N, C-alpha and C positions, 0 to 999 in steps of 0.2 A: 038747128043741130039737134040730133037726137041725144038722149040722156047718156049714151056710152061714148060719145066723142069728147075728146079733151079740148078745152079752150086753150090751154096752156101746155106745151109738150116738152120743153127743154128748161132746165134750170136758169139757163143764160137769159131767158126772156124776163126774168125778174128785173133786169136791168132797165126794162122798158115800162117799169111801174112808177107811177108818180108817188109823191110823199104820202097822200091819202090812202091810196091803194096798198103801199107798204105798210102804213099804220093798221090798216083793217087786217091785213095778213098777221101781222106781229100780234094784234090783239086776239085773233082767233087761234093762234099757234101756242100750246103749252111752252113754258120757260125751258124746259128740259129739252124738248125737240128743237127750239130755236137755237140753244147752245150747241147741240151736236150738228145741226144743220150749218151753223156759222163756221164751225171747224173744217167743214168741207167746202163751202161756197168761196166764190172769187172774192176777194177782200173789198173790192169796190161794193158788191151787192151786199155783203155782210155789213160793211161800215154804213151805207144807206139805210140799212134795216135798223142797225143799232141807233142811228141818228134820230129816229121817229119815236123811240121808246122814251117812256117817262124816266126820270132819274133812277127811282126806285127799282123799276123792273130792268133796266139797262145794267144796274150794279149786280142784281141777282143773276141775270143772264151771263155776266162776266164771271161771276163766282162759279156758276154751273159749267162754263167752259173750261175753267182751270181744272174742276174736278173730273171732267170727261175727256180731257185732252188725250188720254191713253185709250180711250174706247176703240173698239175695232171698227176698222174702215167701213165695213158693212154697216154698222149702226149709223155712222155719220151719213153715208150715202142714202139710207132708209129715211132718215130724217130729212135730207134735202128733198128727196122725192116726196115726202109727206106734205112738204110745202106746196108742190104742184097740185097735189090733191085738195088741199085747204083752198088754195087760190081758186081752183076750179069751182069749188063750191061758193065762194064768194061771188065769182062771176055769174053762176047759176041763180044766186039770190039777188043779182043785180046791184050789188055793193061795190062792184068793180066792173067797168064797162071797157070793152076792147074797142078801139077805134084804129083801124089799120094795124101796125105792129105795136102800137102803144096801148097801155092799160091805165085807166083813170078811175080813182076812187069817186063814188058819187056822194053828194051831200045827203046826210040823214037829217031827219026832222028831229 
């Protein structure tokens, strides 16, 4: 694939990420962005992502969600789209591998 092609094109594809891949995605994404994205995402995806966060970060993201619940829809959509860009970067860096329609986090040393 060339550098301009996306490995992940739709937000729904996040439902095909394993827990390690979701963990890497959450680790690379600023909490404010996660909070806005979670307000826009399908509850199954956001629930899975919240589930891989450590307790302290999960609590902080929940607080941010409460503060940003009235944010414009465009901001929430932009945050969700930002997850795709971050996920693409993780795939490019081989921290996440795509196998068929599924995405797996790779073990780090």
